[in-house]
C-alpha positions in Angstrom: 0.1 0.0 0.0 1.3 3.5 -0.9 2.5 5.7 1.9 1.1 9.3 1.7 1.8 12.6 3.3 -1.0 15.2 3.5 0.4 18.6 3.8 -1.8 21.2 5.5 -2.4 24.7 3.9 -2.2 27.2 5.4 0.7 26.4 7.6 3.8 28.1 9.1 4.3 31.8 9.3 1.3 34.1 9.7 1.4 37.8 8.6 2.1 38.9 12.2 5.1 36.6 12.5 6.4 37.6 9.1 6.2 41.3 10.1 7.9 40.8 13.5 10.8 38.9 12.1 11.3 41.4 9.2 11.4 44.2 11.7 14.3 42.6 13.6 16.2 41.7 10.4 15.8 45.2 9.0 17.0 46.9 12.2 20.0 44.6 12.3 20.8 45.5 8.6 20.5 49.2 9.2 21.9 49.7 12.7 24.1 46.5 13.1 24.1 44.5 16.3 23.1 44.5 19.0 19.5 44.9 18.6 17.6 44.2 21.9 14.3 42.3 21.8 12.1 42.1 24.8 11.0 38.4 25.1 11.3 36.0 22.2 10.2 37.8 19.0 8.0 34.7 18.3 7.7 31.4 20.0 10.1 29.3 17.9 13.5 28.2 18.9 14.9 28.0 15.3 13.9 31.6 14.6 15.3 32.9 17.8 18.6 31.1 17.4 19.0 32.4 13.8 18.4 35.9 14.8 20.8 35.6 17.8 23.5 34.5 15.3 22.7 37.8 13.4 23.2 39.9 16.6 19.8 40.1 18.2 19.8 39.9 22.0 16.7 38.6 23.6 16.0 39.8 27.1 13.3 39.0 29.7 12.8 42.6 30.7 13.3 46.1 29.3 15.5 46.7 32.5 18.0 44.5 30.8 18.5 46.9 27.8 21.2 49.5 28.1 19.8 53.1 28.2 19.6 54.7 24.7 19.5 51.3 22.8 16.8 50.0 20.5 14.3 47.8 22.2 11.9 45.8 20.0 8.6 44.7 21.6 7.8 41.1 20.6 4.7 40.1 18.5 2.8 39.1 21.7 2.3 42.6 23.1 3.2 44.2 26.3 1.3 46.1 29.1 1.4 49.9 29.1 3.7 49.8 32.1 6.4 48.3 30.0 6.1 51.1 27.4 6.2 53.7 30.2 9.4 52.0 31.7 11.1 52.0 28.3 10.3 55.7 28.0 11.7 56.4 31.4 14.9 54.5 30.6 15.4 56.3 27.4 15.0 53.3 25.2 14.3 53.6 21.4 11.1 51.5 21.2 10.2 49.7 17.9 6.8 48.1 18.0 6.7 44.6 16.5 3.4 43.7 18.2 1.0 41.9 16.0 -1.7 44.3 14.8 -4.4 41.7 15.8 -3.0 41.8 19.3 -3.0 45.5 19.4 -6.6 45.4 18.3 -7.5 43.3 21.4 -5.6 45.7 23.6 -7.7 48.6 22.3 -10.9 46.7 22.8 -10.1 46.0 26.4 -9.4 49.7 27.1 -12.6 50.7 25.3 -14.7 48.3 27.3 -13.4 49.3 30.6 -13.6 53.0 29.9 -17.3 52.4 29.0 -18.0 50.8 32.4 -17.5 47.1 31.8 -15.6 44.4 33.6 -13.4 42.7 31.0 -13.4 38.9 31.0 -10.2 37.9 29.2 -10.4 34.4 28.0 -7.0 32.8 27.7 -4.1 31.2 29.5 -3.1 33.4 32.5 0.6 32.6 32.1 0.8 33.3 28.4 2.8 36.5 27.5 0.0 37.8 25.3 -2.6 37.5 28.1 -0.2 39.2 30.6 0.2 42.1 28.2 -3.6 42.5 27.5 -4.6 42.2 31.1 -2.0 45.0 31.8 -4.1 47.5 29.9 -6.6 47.9 32.8 -5.4 45.4 35.4 -7.9 46.3 38.1 -10.9 45.9 35.7 -9.7 42.7 33.8 -10.2 39.2 35.0 -8.5 36.3 33.2 -10.9 33.4 32.5 -9.3 30.1 31.7 -12.2 27.7 31.9 -15.9 27.4 32.2 -15.3 26.8 35.8 -13.6 30.1 36.2 -16.6 31.7 34.4 -19.0 30.2 36.9 -16.9 31.6 39.8 -16.6 35.1 38.3 -17.9 37.9 40.6 -18.9 40.7 38.3 -19.5 43.1 41.2 -22.8 44.1 39.4 -20.8 45.3 36.4 -21.8 44.4 32.8 -19.3 41.9 31.3 -17.3 42.4 28.0 -15.3 39.5 26.5 -12.0 39.6 24.7 -9.9 36.5 24.0 -6.3 35.5 23.5 -5.7 35.5 19.8 -3.9 32.2 19.5 -7.0 30.3 20.7 -9.6 29.1 18.3 -13.3 29.6 18.3 -13.6 25.9 19.5 -11.1 26.6 22.3 -13.1 29.5 23.8 -16.6 28.5 23.0 -17.4 26.6 26.2 -16.0 29.3 28.4 -17.8 32.1 26.6 -21.0 30.1 26.7 -20.6 29.6 30.5 -20.2 33.4 30.8 -23.3 34.1 28.8 -25.3 31.6 30.8 -24.3 33.2 34.0 -24.5 36.9 33.0 -26.7 37.0 30.1 -25.8 39.1 27.0 -22.2 39.8 26.8 -20.5 42.8 25.0 -18.2 41.4 22.3 -16.0 42.9 19.6 -17.7 43.6 16.3 -15.3 41.0 14.8 -13.9 38.0 16.5 -10.6 38.5 18.4 -9.5 35.1 17.1 -6.5 35.3 14.9 -7.4 34.3 11.3 -4.2 32.2 11.1 -5.0 30.3 14.3 -8.5 29.3 13.0 -7.2 28.4 9.5 -4.5 26.2 10.8 -6.8 24.4 13.2 -9.4 23.9 10.4 -6.7 22.4 8.2 -5.7 19.9 10.9 -9.3 18.8 11.2 -9.4 18.2 7.5 -6.1 16.2 7.7 -7.6 14.0 10.5 -10.3 12.8 8.2 -7.7 10.8 6.3 -4.4 10.8 8.2 -4.1 8.5 11.2 -1.0 10.3 12.4 -0.5 14.1 12.4 2.9 15.7 12.9 2.9 19.4 14.0 6.2 21.2 13.6 6.8 23.8 16.3 8.5 24.7 19.6 7.3 23.5 23.0 6.9 27.3 23.9 4.4 27.8 21.0 0.8 28.0 22.2 -0.7 27.7 18.7 1.5 24.7 17.9 0.6 22.9 21.0 -3.1 23.5 20.3 -2.7 22.0 16.8 -1.6 18.8 18.5 -4.7 18.9 20.8 -7.0 19.6 17.8 -5.6 16.6 15.9 -6.1 14.3 19.0 -9.6 15.6 19.5 -10.4 14.8 15.9 -9.4 11.2 16.4 -5.8 11.1 15.1 -2.5 10.3 16.8 -0.5 13.5 17.0 3.0 14.6 18.1 4.8 17.9 18.3 8.2 17.8 16.5 11.0 20.3 16.4 11.6 19.8 12.7 15.3 19.6 13.0 17.5 16.5 13.3 16.3 12.9 13.0 12.6 12.2 13.0 11.7 9.4 15.5 10.9 6.6 13.2 8.9 4.8 15.9 6.3 7.5 15.6 5.5 6.4 12.1 4.9 2.7 12.8 1.5 1.4 11.5 0.7 4.7 9.8 0.1 4.7 6.1 -1.2 8.3 5.7 0.5 11.0 7.7 -0.6 14.6 8.0 1.9 17.4 8.4 1.5 20.9 9.5 3.4 23.7 11.3 2.5 26.3 13.9 2.2 30.0 12.8 5.7 30.8 14.3 7.5 27.9 12.4 9.6 28.7 9.4 8.7 26.8 6.1 12.2 25.5 5.8 11.6 23.1 8.8 8.5 21.8 6.9 10.7 21.1 3.8 13.2 19.3 6.0 10.5 17.1 7.5 9.1 16.3 4.1 12.5 15.2 2.8 13.0 13.0 5.8 9.6 11.4 5.4 10.3 10.8 1.7 13.5 9.0 2.6 11.6 6.8 4.9 9.0 5.8 2.3 6.3 8.4 2.6 7.0 9.9 -0.7 3.4 10.5 -2.1 2.7 14.2 -1.3 -0.7 15.9 -1.4 -1.4 19.4 -0.3 -4.8 19.9 1.4 -6.0 23.5 1.3 -8.7 24.9 3.5 -8.2 28.7 3.0 -6.1 31.2 1.1 -4.2 33.7 3.1 -3.2 37.1 1.6 -3.0 39.2 4.7 -0.1 41.6 5.0 0.7 44.1 7.8 2.6 47.3 7.3 5.9 47.8 9.0 6.3 50.4 11.7 7.4 53.8 10.6 10.9 53.4 12.2 11.6 50.5 9.9 9.5 51.4 6.9 11.3 54.8 6.6 14.6 53.0 6.1 13.4 51.0 3.0 
């Protein structure tokens, strides 16, 4: 029997990741190293290590950046207190925050300023959620589960909902439903906060799982969206594993699987996909079919500090 690989489309970099990486690359080309970046620019070890070799320096806090130097804010966003601290320390801030994340920040501010308590649906320890909650920390409550929703004390305030962008509609539905059952009609953004890339990649995995008994997701352990792709595949009935995309593929993973699905998280470079495909072909999975569920043509403009240097 023939051995097939079903390759998900879309996969790999989204527009926000493309933009963030290009910002760092352009700054390095124009100013030379070091270029300081607060937090990993995106959650992929391969990308971070490549940029480090070029001269990027990743720091946990803006306090670790020498006064007067360039400080790039990662794609995940930061709280206003971080920007204020950068200004106090005389840092030259370049904003690589994904515009979709910035949109959620603006929504959170608007809801609180109009008298709402913001229920932020997401993972409390995720850097994006930490940044969003920091917009109005005293009026924002992170809700991780339906159980959290049932325990929420609104203090008589109307509830507005925003969500972590790297979760899918399926991820947040049960929690938002629980909030609605408890508090009635909720204020929500005119358009969903969910990142188009997150939804498209999860939809593609569901499609792969209709035929593939094993789905390999290329991404780093730190990548929320890559981890979720593994969970989506398992929930759809497939065996699934997160792989780094570099080095030898564990052949034992492939045992008893004739059709394998392959995808990559939104922060995973396409070159790792190509490497995995080559390795699978060497092992006998040499029939390749791309499975497309959506076309992506989203592009975000570069910040003026970088665009001006083009």
